[in-house]
TORGU-39932 format. One line per field, with one value per atom (N, C-alpha, C): atom name; y, z, x. Coordinates in pm, whole numbers. Layout:
residues N
name = CA, ... .
north = Y, ... .
up = Z, ... .
east = X, ... .
END
This chain:
residues 124
name = N, CA, C, N, CA, C, N, CA, C, N, CA, C, N, CA, C, N, CA, C, N, CA, C, N, CA, C, N, CA, C, N, CA, C, N, CA, C, N, CA, C, N, CA, C, N, CA, C, N, CA, C, N, CA, C, N, CA, C, N, CA, C, N, CA, C, N, CA, C, N, CA, C, N, CA, C, N, CA, C, N, CA, C, N, CA, C, N, CA, C, N, CA, C, N, CA, C, N, CA, C, N, CA, C, N, CA, C, N, CA, C, N, CA, C, N, CA, C, N, CA, C, N, CA, C, N, CA, C, N, CA, C, N, CA, C, N, CA, C, N, CA, C, N, CA, C, N, CA, C, N, CA, C, N, CA, C, N, CA, C, N, CA, C, N, CA, C, N, CA, C, N, CA, C, N, CA, C, N, CA, C, N, CA, C, N, CA, C, N, CA, C, N, CA, C, N, CA, C, N, CA, C, N, CA, C, N, CA, C, N, CA, C, N, CA, C, N, CA, C, N, CA, C, N, CA, C, N, CA, C, N, CA, C, N, CA, C, N, CA, C, N, CA, C, N, CA, C, N, CA, C, N, CA, C, N, CA, C, N, CA, C, N, CA, C, N, CA, C, N, CA, C, N, CA, C, N, CA, C, N, CA, C, N, CA, C, N, CA, C, N, CA, C, N, CA, C, N, CA, C, N, CA, C, N, CA, C, N, CA, C, N, CA, C, N, CA, C, N, CA, C, N, CA, C, N, CA, C, N, CA, C, N, CA, C, N, CA, C, N, CA, C, N, CA, C, N, CA, C, N, CA, C, N, CA, C, N, CA, C, N, CA, C, N, CA, C, N, CA, C, N, CA, C, N, CA, C, N, CA, C, N, CA, C, N, CA, C, N, CA, C, N, CA, C, N, CA, C, N, CA, C, N, CA, C, N, CA, C, N, CA, C, N, CA, C, N, CA, C, N, CA, C, N, CA, C, N, CA, C, N, CA, C .
north = -130, -27, 117, 108, 244, 327, 185, 220, 279, 242, 282, 460, 483, 624, 732, 703, 803, 916, 894, 1036, 1129, 1086, 1178, 1163, 1144, 1166, 1259, 1369, 1445, 1398, 1386, 1362, 1193, 1181, 1012, 1021, 1180, 1206, 1202, 1214, 1164, 1043, 966, 836, 781, 761, 689, 747, 886, 946, 895, 871, 831, 679, 607, 472, 374, 454, 406, 251, 324, 224, 60, 84, -68, -161, -72, -170, -204, -61, -51, -33, -90, -107, 0, 92, 248, 176, 274, 326, 403, 535, 634, 672, 733, 775, 911, 945, 1094, 1116, 1244, 1307, 1346, 1415, 1476, 1393, 1265, 1182, 1093, 1091, 985, 1088, 1196, 1275, 1274, 1262, 1310, 1142, 1090, 929, 797, 823, 691, 746, 637, 682, 575, 583, 479, 379, 304, 208, 128, 241, 197, 86, 53, -47, -213, -222, -333, -322, -202, -188, -261, -236, -323, -430, -490, -616, -707, -631, -710, -704, -607, -641, -724, -728, -826, -962, -1004, -1150, -1131, -1070, -1071, -1093, -1047, -1049, -1161, -1235, -1384, -1458, -1457, -1558, -1561, -1463, -1462, -1544, -1612, -1700, -1642, -1555, -1518, -1383, -1300, -1229, -1039, -1032, -904, -807, -729, -587, -576, -658, -665, -739, -885, -957, -912, -798, -760, -616, -553, -429, -472, -616, -682, -694, -757, -811, -681, -648, -512, -426, -362, -308, -330, -488, -580, -523, -584, -619, -460, -343, -217, -179, -200, -199, -258, -373, -494, -460, -400, -324, -210, -158, 6, 92, 96, 181, 268, 395, 522, 447, 466, 411, 481, 606, 706, 665, 686, 666, 530, 452, 320, 281, 315, 342, 416, 565, 600, 557, 499, 455, 356, 276, 137, 153, 304, 327, 385, 440, 488, 379, 275, 174, 36, 121, 52, 107, 244, 337, 429, 422, 578, 687, 699, 852, 852, 967, 974, 969, 883, 926, 790, 813, 668, 650, 531, 502, 444, 381, 290, 193, 217, 123, -46, -68, -215, -276, -167, -233, -231, -120, -115, -240, -334, -423, -532, -520, -662, -700, -569, -566, -588, -542, -562, -677, -764, -934, -911, -1032, -1066, -1079, -1152, -1128, -1001, -928, -794, -727, -682, -662, -686, -775, -839, -764, -792, -780, -602, -514, -367, -362, -415, -387, -391, -545, -528, -421, -426, -277, -181, -119, 7, -12, -123, -146, -150, -192, -168, -17, 19, 149, 253, 311, 414, 417, 520, 570, 699, 713, 807, 910 .
up = -6, 12, 24, 81, 120, -26, -135, -250, -337, -356, -423, -388, -233, -217, -170, -178, -105, -174, -300, -350, -326, -278, -205, -90, 25, 130, 167, 260, 315, 424, 529, 653, 685, 827, 836, 876, 920, 953, 846, 759, 618, 541, 598, 555, 559, 685, 698, 617, 570, 490, 386, 327, 141, 129, 266, 249, 321, 424, 476, 375, 259, 193, 160, 170, 150, 254, 430, 525, 558, 519, 572, 427, 397, 288, 346, 218, 263, 315, 368, 411, 401, 330, 289, 127, 60, -36, -137, -189, -194, -233, -222, -246, -414, -413, -544, -643, -648, -692, -763, -676, -679, -798, -758, -831, -989, -1018, -1118, -1211, -1103, -1189, -1151, -1070, -1047, -1111, -1227, -1292, -1348, -1353, -1328, -1343, -1489, -1505, -1458, -1377, -1314, -1267, -1190, -1065, -1199, -1257, -1356, -1430, -1457, -1522, -1423, -1271, -1138, -1119, -1151, -1166, -1239, -1391, -1452, -1469, -1425, -1380, -1291, -1160, -1047, -1106, -1193, -1266, -1314, -1372, -1506, -1367, -1273, -1167, -1136, -1032, -1012, -1078, -1213, -1282, -1303, -1281, -1272, -1115, -1205, -1093, -1028, -1099, -1101, -1077, -970, -971, -923, -1018, -1055, -1130, -1076, -1167, -1257, -1353, -1503, -1563, -1497, -1549, -1535, -1407, -1381, -1481, -1466, -1588, -1741, -1759, -1883, -1879, -1833, -1855, -1796, -1728, -1729, -1849, -1905, -2027, -2144, -2151, -2297, -2245, -2168, -2124, -2178, -2108, -2128, -2277, -2338, -2486, -2596, -2530, -2607, -2635, -2487, -2512, -2528, -2565, -2644, -2542, -2354, -2245, -2253, -2195, -2163, -2054, -2100, -2002, -1921, -1939, -1793, -1710, -1771, -1662, -1580, -1643, -1555, -1487, -1540, -1404, -1302, -1334, -1212, -1079, -1164, -1109, -994, -1053, -1014, -922, -954, -767, -717, -748, -574, -545, -598, -519, -473, -484, -426, -339, -364, -268, -160, -244, -152, -206, -271, -340, -455, -531, -665, -585, -531, -498, -519, -506, -499, -632, -572, -692, -790, -875, -979, -972, -963, -966, -958, -991, -1059, -986, -913, -826, -679, -649, -515, -555, -649, -657, -617, -643, -644, -540, -427, -288, -193, -196, -112, -142, -251, -283, -332, -412, -464, -397, -279, -197, -141, -108, -8, -167, -279, -383, -439, -430, -444, -418, -239, -124, -154, -183, -154, -305, -402, -538, -503, -408, -400, -285, -205, -93, -153, -296, -324, -387, -493, -558, -474, -365, -256, -157, -134, -71, -139, -270, -372, -371, -384, -441, -513, -615, -700, -656 .
east = 83, -6, 106, 184, 297, 339, 376, 449, 368, 219, 99, 74, 102, 55, 113, 282, 352, 376, 354, 317, 231, 141, 21, 3, 108, 73, 261, 233, 287, 364, 248, 282, 218, 267, 208, 77, 3, -132, -210, -155, -222, -255, -159, -167, -267, -322, -465, -608, -579, -668, -690, -527, -549, -520, -558, -536, -634, -756, -804, -951, -975, -1039, -981, -850, -755, -820, -896, -874, -996, -1094, -1217, -1271, -1429, -1517, -1571, -1606, -1722, -1831, -1851, -2005, -2045, -1999, -2110, -1982, -2101, -1995, -2028, -1933, -1869, -2046, -2072, -2278, -2235, -2117, -2076, -2031, -1989, -1940, -2103, -2160, -2237, -2389, -2391, -2445, -2406, -2296, -2219, -2199, -2169, -2143, -2217, -2346, -2435, -2526, -2553, -2696, -2773, -2896, -3034, -3003, -2890, -2795, -2725, -2690, -2493, -2539, -2615, -2640, -2643, -2668, -2688, -2549, -2475, -2316, -2237, -2265, -2142, -2186, -2315, -2339, -2247, -2276, -2223, -2077, -2029, -1848, -1860, -1920, -1903, -1902, -1989, -1994, -1853, -1804, -1688, -1565, -1569, -1448, -1470, -1598, -1606, -1565, -1525, -1444, -1317, -1214, -1108, -1030, -967, -937, -742, -670, -586, -607, -645, -694, -616, -535, -466, -469, -391, -423, -466, -334, -341, -448, -503, -592, -751, -750, -881, -854, -781, -788, -858, -774, -779, -929, -969, -1126, -1226, -1228, -1341, -1338, -1203, -1178, -1247, -1203, -1273, -1387, -1517, -1632, -1668, -1618, -1663, -1643, -1542, -1515, -1603, -1637, -1713, -1851, -1912, -2058, -2044, -1995, -1983, -2022, -1968, -2027, -1899, -1953, -1855, -1720, -1578, -1482, -1515, -1508, -1512, -1620, -1722, -1836, -1847, -1781, -1834, -1703, -1629, -1453, -1454, -1550, -1541, -1677, -1754, -1883, -1816, -1756, -1661, -1560, -1460, -1416, -1553, -1609, -1674, -1748, -1751, -1833, -1734, -1596, -1474, -1421, -1410, -1348, -1415, -1527, -1641, -1614, -1494, -1464, -1434, -1388, -1318, -1137, -1107, -948, -896, -759, -681, -578, -504, -423, -464, -401, -446, -572, -663, -807, -759, -718, -701, -559, -465, -374, -453, -580, -676, -768, -767, -871, -789, -647, -598, -522, -495, -474, -589, -683, -794, -878, -888, -916, -1004, -1031, -1180, -1298, -1259, -1388, -1464, -1367, -1409, -1452, -1357, -1456, -1539, -1615, -1712, -1863, -1824, -1876, -1904, -1810, -1801, -1895, -1881, -1957, -2092, -2132, -2270, -2330, -2245, -2325, -2323, -2237, -2255, -2390, -2414, -2548, -2661, -2657, -2736, -2778, -2688, -2676, -2654, -2619, -2618, -2773, -2838, -2958, -2940, -2997, -3020, -3124 .
END
């Protein structure tokens, strides 16, 4: 985790603010990001991505990134919209290092639970 955030942290006190989502699943979601990125069809897209991630055996940053991006392109979806909504579901806010590095470190079970939680909790 430290190598991923070291450029974002100036003081030790900043460390938790920049890394809490690695250790604790979000219970709240950034309202501004929800308004901008969580659309009516977003829960269905997050659900589809969840099914894709479930199928990945070797859950690495590279493998999850390739699978998600291939799905987004194959479905002709807006890459930015889907990726930002996915980050919101996993992190709870529009922050953090490379999303797929977060996904690998947090782990499959927790990521899938976070995605399901976001689907259930985020309301437009």
